[in-house]
Every structure is written in structure tokens, then in C-alpha cells.
N, C-alpha and C positions, 0 to 999 in steps of 0.2 A: 504494499499499499504506500502511496506517495503522500507525504505530509510536508507542510511548511512550518518550520520551527519558529515560535514566537520568542522564545528565550533560549539562552544557551543551555544545552544538555550535555552533561559529561559523557564521553566516549560515543557521542553521536554527531554533534555539530553545533554551529553557532546560530545566533538568531538571524532570520530572514534567509534561511538556507533550505533548499529543497532536498529531502532525504527519503530513501526508501526503507521502510520498516515492516515488520510482520504485522498482520491485521490486529491481532489480539493486543500487541504492545501499544499500537496506536489508539485503539478503542478503549482499552481498559486503563491505560496510564497516561499517555501523552495528552490526549484530547480532554478527558475529564479534568486533569490538573492545569489546564490552560497552558500547556507547554507548546502545543502545536495545534494547527488546524488542517483539515483535509485539503488536498491539492486539487480543488475544483477550478474551473476556468476563471470564475470571478476572483477567487483568492489569488490565482497566478497573476491575474492583471494587477491586483493590488500590490502584490509583491514586486512586480516590474516597476510600478509607480514609486513604491518606497526606495528601491534600489537607485532609480533615476534621481530622486530627490537627494538621497545620500551622496551620489556622485557629484551633484552640482554643489552641495555644501562643501565637500572635500576639495573640489576645484577652486571655489572661492577662498577657502582657508589657505590653500597652497599659494594663491595670488597674494593674499595678505602676508604670509610668511615671507615670500620673495621680496615684497616691498620693505619689510622690516629688516631683512638681511642687507638689502642695498643701503638703506638708511644707516645701518650699523657700521658698514664698511667704508663710510665716507672719510673717516680719519680717526686717529686714536682718541680715546677718552682721556681726560685729565682727572686724576684722583689726587687730592691733597692729603697729605699725611704728616703728623708731627714727627720731626726728625731730631737726632742728637747732633753733636758737633762732627761726627765722622761720616754722616750721610746715611746712617742706618736709622730705619724708622722704629718707632715704639710699637710693639706688637706686630701684626702683619695685615695685610689686605685680605679681606674676605669677600665671598660672593655677595653678601648683603651690601657692602659698600659699592661693589660694581653695579648691582641692581639699581640702587639709589642714584648713582652717576648717570646710567642709561636714562632713567626717568627724568633727571633734571636736564641733561644736555641733549638727549635725542627725542624725548617726549614719548617713549614707549615704556610700558610697565611689564617687565619681564620677571618672573618668578625666580627667586635666588636659587631654588633647587635645580633649575635648568642650566645654571652657570657652573662650570668646573674650571678652576685656575690650573694651568699646565704646570707652572713652577711655583715654588714657595716664594712669596714676595716679602722680603725682609729688608731690601734696600731700595733707594731711588733709581728709576730707569724705566726701560721699555719691557712690557711683558705681554703675554697672550693668554686669552681665556677662551674656552669653548662653550658655545651656547647650543644646547640640543633642543629643538623644537618638536621632536617626535616625528613620526611618518618618515624617518630616514633623512630628515632636513636637520643639518647643523651648520654652524659657521664659526670661524675663528674671529675673535675681537681683539684688536690691539688697544692696549691702555698704558698710559704713562703715569707713573707715581712721581709727583713733584712735592717739593717742601711747601708746607703751608706758611 
């Protein structure tokens, strides 16, 4: 029997997926628990429509991500840090500071959990961080640590 899964089902498939299962499993478990619906022509048309809407949303999101990436790569961010006399900074630069600098200097709010710093930042100078947007999209961000 062909069914369309409404929710993710372990060892079977994800939501909005067309799968073939035994009649008893579909009628006695999947359909009564509202995990799936029968693959009728009207339900298949609804599935196609949901997938089309999902693709459009993903395309729009990818366009926005590409716009953010191009804006971030315009030039290095400037991060101010308190330093000692030898040029070493007190503490180190964190992803939270980079996130705040992006918000202030570029106008985009990026979650600090998506930012990973490639090297440990303990001195003034140029550094790189990686921002992972998900969906296989990531970018390198240059930032410069300057004395306040």
C-alpha cells in the first residue's frame, strides 16, 4: 500500500515522503496515529503542492544567504579590544563579540553559535572566522583586532 508520511517515522522515512508499506501496518498503525495518509490522487496533488512551496522557500532562503555572504565579504570587520603594553589583548575574542560586530558594522544579526574562530585570538592582528549557514553554505569572514 502506498502512503504519504505526514511526520518523520523511524526506519521508514521523513515527512512529505511517498513510501510503500504493508496494508496492515498502514491501516492499523500509521493512519490511525496520523503519521500518514493514503496516497490517493488528491493527496498526491497536495504533496506536490507542498513540495513546490518548500522548494520556493529554500530558493528564497538561499538567495538571502548569498546576499548576506556578499555583504560580509566586503572587507574585514574591526573589533576593538583592550590591550596591554606588549600588544596582547586581555582575554580573547569570542564568537559573541564577532556576532555583535557584524550586527553593528554590517547590519545582519547572525547567531553566535554559527560562528567558529579558526585560530585562538590573543593578540592584535588579522584573523579569520567561519560562519556556517547550514544547507552546505558557509563563508570565511576576515576580521581585524585593533586596540581600543
